[in-house]
C-alpha positions as CSV (number, residue, x, y, z in Angstrom):
1,M,-3.1,-1.6,2.3
2,N,0.2,-0.9,3.1
3,I,-0.4,-0.6,6.7
4,H,2.0,-0.6,9.8
5,A,1.2,-1.9,12.9
6,S,2.2,0.8,15.7
7,T,4.5,-0.9,18.4
8,S,4.5,2.4,20.7
9,R,2.7,2.5,23.9
10,A,2.3,6.2,23.7
11,P,-1.1,7.3,22.4
12,A,-0.9,7.6,18.6
13,P,-1.9,10.9,17.1
14,V,-4.4,10.5,14.0
15,L,-2.4,12.4,11.7
16,R,1.4,13.1,11.6
17,V,3.0,15.5,9.0
18,E,6.3,15.5,8.0
19,G,8.1,17.7,5.6
20,L,4.8,18.5,3.1
21,S,5.4,20.1,-0.2
22,K,3.2,20.7,-3.0
23,Q,3.8,22.7,-6.1
24,F,2.0,23.1,-9.9
25,E,3.8,22.3,-12.9
26,M,2.4,24.8,-15.6
27,H,4.0,23.3,-18.6
28,H,2.3,25.4,-21.2
29,L,3.6,28.6,-19.2
30,Q,6.7,26.9,-18.6
31,R,6.2,28.1,-14.9
32,T,5.9,26.3,-11.6
33,L,3.3,27.5,-9.2
34,F,4.3,27.0,-5.2
35,A,1.8,26.1,-2.7
36,F,3.2,25.2,0.2
37,D,6.6,23.9,1.4
38,N,8.0,21.9,4.2
39,I,4.9,21.8,6.4
40,G,4.7,19.5,9.5
41,F,2.4,19.5,12.5
42,R,1.0,16.3,14.6
43,L,-3.4,16.3,15.0
44,D,-4.6,14.1,17.9
45,E,-8.1,12.6,18.4
46,G,-10.6,15.6,19.2
47,E,-8.3,18.2,18.3
48,F,-9.5,21.2,16.1
49,I,-6.9,22.6,14.1
50,L,-7.3,26.1,12.2
51,L,-5.5,27.1,9.2
52,T,-5.2,30.6,8.6
53,G,-3.1,32.5,6.3
54,E,-3.1,35.2,3.4
55,N,-5.2,34.2,0.1
56,G,-2.6,31.8,-2.0
57,A,-1.1,30.5,0.9
58,G,-2.1,27.1,-0.1
59,K,-4.6,26.2,2.8
60,S,-7.1,24.8,0.6
61,T,-4.4,22.9,-1.5
62,L,-3.1,21.7,1.9
63,L,-6.5,20.2,2.8
64,R,-7.0,18.7,-0.7
65,T,-3.2,17.0,-0.5
66,L,-4.2,15.3,2.7
67,Y,-7.2,14.1,1.3
68,R,-5.3,12.9,-1.9
69,S,-7.0,14.9,-4.4
70,Y,-3.6,16.1,-5.1
71,L,-0.3,14.4,-4.9
72,P,2.5,16.0,-2.8
73,R,5.8,17.1,-4.1
74,A,7.7,15.8,-1.3
75,G,6.9,14.8,2.3
76,H,4.6,12.6,4.1
77,A,1.3,12.3,6.1
78,Y,1.1,9.4,8.0
79,Y,-2.4,8.7,9.1
80,H,-3.4,6.0,11.7
81,T,-6.2,3.8,10.6
82,R,-7.8,1.6,13.0
83,E,-5.7,-1.3,11.5
84,G,-2.3,0.7,11.7
85,V,-0.6,3.7,9.9
86,I,-0.5,4.4,6.3
87,D,1.2,7.3,4.5
88,L,-1.2,9.2,2.6
89,A,1.3,10.8,0.7
90,A,2.4,7.6,-1.1
91,A,-0.8,5.1,-0.5
92,A,-2.4,3.6,-3.6
93,D,-5.8,5.2,-5.2
94,V,-7.6,2.2,-3.8
95,D,-6.7,2.3,-0.3
96,I,-7.3,5.9,-0.4
97,A,-10.9,4.9,-1.5
98,V,-11.5,2.6,1.2
99,L,-10.3,5.3,3.7
100,R,-12.7,8.3,2.1
101,R,-15.6,5.7,2.5
102,R,-14.7,4.7,6.1
103,E,-12.6,7.3,8.3
104,I,-11.8,10.4,6.4
105,G,-14.1,13.1,5.3
106,F,-14.2,16.1,3.2
107,V,-16.5,19.0,3.6
108,T,-16.3,21.8,1.1
109,Q,-19.2,24.6,0.2
110,F,-19.5,22.7,-3.0
111,L,-22.2,20.0,-3.8
112,N,-21.6,17.9,-6.9
113,A,-25.4,17.6,-7.3
114,R,-26.5,14.3,-9.2
115,P,-29.6,14.5,-11.5
116,R,-32.9,13.2,-10.4
117,V,-31.6,12.0,-7.1
118,A,-33.9,13.8,-4.3
119,A,-31.9,15.8,-1.7
120,E,-33.1,13.4,1.2
121,E,-31.4,10.5,-0.5
122,I,-28.4,12.0,-1.2
123,V,-28.1,13.0,2.2
124,A,-29.0,9.7,3.7
125,E,-26.5,7.8,1.2
126,P,-23.5,7.3,3.6
127,L,-25.6,6.2,5.9
128,R,-26.9,3.4,3.6
129,L,-23.9,2.3,2.3
130,A,-22.6,1.9,5.7
131,G,-25.1,-0.6,6.4
132,T,-28.1,1.6,7.9
133,P,-31.1,0.3,6.9
134,H,-32.9,2.7,4.6
135,A,-35.8,4.1,6.5
136,E,-33.5,4.9,9.6
137,A,-30.8,6.5,7.1
138,L,-33.8,8.5,5.8
139,E,-35.2,9.6,9.2
140,Q,-31.8,10.6,10.0
141,A,-31.2,12.4,6.9
142,R,-34.6,14.4,7.4
143,R,-33.1,15.4,10.7
144,W,-30.1,17.3,9.6
145,L,-32.0,18.5,6.8
146,T,-34.2,20.3,9.1
147,A,-31.0,21.3,11.3
148,F,-29.3,23.0,8.8
149,G,-32.8,24.9,7.8
150,V,-33.6,23.4,4.7
151,K,-37.3,23.1,4.1
152,S,-39.5,20.1,4.2
153,Q,-41.0,21.0,1.3
154,L,-37.2,20.6,-0.5
155,W,-36.4,17.1,1.1
156,P,-37.9,15.3,-2.0
157,A,-36.7,17.9,-4.8
158,Y,-33.6,17.7,-6.8
159,P,-30.8,19.7,-5.2
160,S,-29.3,20.5,-8.6
161,T,-32.6,23.2,-9.0
162,F,-31.7,24.7,-5.6
163,S,-29.7,28.1,-4.8
164,G,-26.2,27.6,-4.2
165,G,-26.8,28.3,-0.4
166,E,-29.8,25.6,-0.1
167,Q,-27.3,23.3,-2.0
168,Q,-24.3,23.9,0.4
169,K,-27.0,23.0,3.2
170,V,-27.6,19.6,1.6
171,N,-24.0,19.2,1.1
172,L,-23.0,19.9,4.5
173,A,-25.9,17.5,5.9
174,R,-24.3,14.7,3.8
175,A,-20.7,15.4,4.7
176,L,-21.3,15.5,8.5
177,I,-24.4,12.7,9.1
178,L,-21.7,9.9,9.2
179,P,-18.8,10.7,11.9
180,Q,-15.1,9.9,10.5
181,R,-12.0,9.8,12.3
182,L,-10.6,12.8,10.4
183,L,-12.4,15.6,9.0
184,L,-10.9,18.0,6.5
185,L,-13.3,21.3,6.2
186,D,-12.6,23.8,3.3
187,E,-14.7,26.9,3.7
188,P,-17.5,25.0,4.7
189,T,-19.7,28.5,6.0
190,A,-19.0,30.6,2.9
191,S,-22.5,30.8,1.3
192,L,-24.4,30.0,4.8
193,D,-26.7,32.1,6.8
194,R,-26.4,32.6,10.4
195,D,-28.7,30.2,11.6
196,A,-26.9,27.4,9.2
197,R,-23.9,28.3,10.4
198,R,-24.6,28.1,14.0
199,A,-26.3,24.5,13.1
200,L,-22.8,23.5,11.7
201,V,-20.9,24.8,14.7
202,E,-23.0,22.7,17.2
203,R,-22.6,19.9,15.0
204,L,-18.7,20.2,14.7
205,A,-18.9,20.3,18.4
206,E,-20.8,17.3,18.5
207,L,-18.2,15.4,16.8
208,K,-15.1,17.0,18.2
209,A,-16.5,15.6,21.9
210,S,-16.5,12.1,20.4
211,G,-13.4,12.0,19.3
212,V,-13.0,13.2,15.8
213,A,-10.0,15.1,14.8
214,M,-10.4,18.1,12.5
215,I,-8.6,20.3,10.3
216,G,-10.3,23.4,8.6
217,V,-10.2,26.6,6.7
218,F,-13.0,29.1,7.4
219,H,-14.6,32.0,6.1
220,H,-15.8,33.1,8.9
221,P,-13.4,31.8,11.6
222,E,-14.7,33.5,14.7
223,D,-17.6,31.2,14.2
224,V,-15.4,28.3,15.2
225,A,-13.2,30.2,17.8
226,S,-14.6,27.9,20.9
227,L,-13.4,24.7,19.1
228,V,-10.0,25.7,17.8
229,D,-7.5,24.1,19.7
230,R,-4.6,25.4,17.8
231,E,-3.7,27.5,14.7
232,I,-1.3,26.9,11.9
233,R,-0.4,29.6,9.5
234,L,0.8,29.2,6.1
235,E,3.0,31.9,4.7
236,T,2.7,32.8,1.1
237,I,5.9,31.7,-0.9
238,R,7.6,34.6,-1.7
239,I,9.9,34.9,-5.1
240,A,11.8,37.2,-7.0
241,D,10.2,38.8,-9.9
242,G,10.4,37.1,-13.4
243,A,10.7,33.8,-11.6
244,D,8.2,31.3,-10.7
245,D,4.9,31.8,-9.2
246,V,3.1,31.2,-6.3
247,A,-0.3,28.9,-6.4
248,E,-3.7,29.7,-5.1
């Protein structure tokens, strides 16, 4: 892992983004779709940044770029790991995989449900991979499934058979059971009922109080208003008719 030790005595941010830009080349259409351009900000420990902007302004794309599902066109995203600083925009895939397992979480509304794996086992898996004994991991998984409103008779069932809302609850329980240093939240409340949304906000408040840094896009921004420290508004990139397009 290409990590540079920090020599500054000032408190280091969790993340420092400089000049980050993203576009998609649609070769079959001979067009370029622009997502965002020259984004820069600092995120500190325990800070919550809310991303806002019109549809198509690139909010979800920015989160996916920071998670390195997408490679940026330009810029840097300096993440301060426990060992030092690494540029997420240029890091090797193997290093990104390690960070995802240990320090960076991504929470979305969609669950990639694996066949013939029980809901409680899916939720417990991050704890087991981190070394928690199976029985303890399963106990915590059941506690979080309860918190998000998943009925106990569904715990041993396969989420691939669940409704979209129930799958989302399983997904959130799994994503939030193991605290990370940086949490990226992409519309996690889109299909949740009111009680599940309240449980999510309570969990995010706990994580924030423990020092977890968060960046989020929310379908119901009023739900997290009490947690937000700053808002960053992304502007849709406008271009002339007949020129390139703007990405979602």
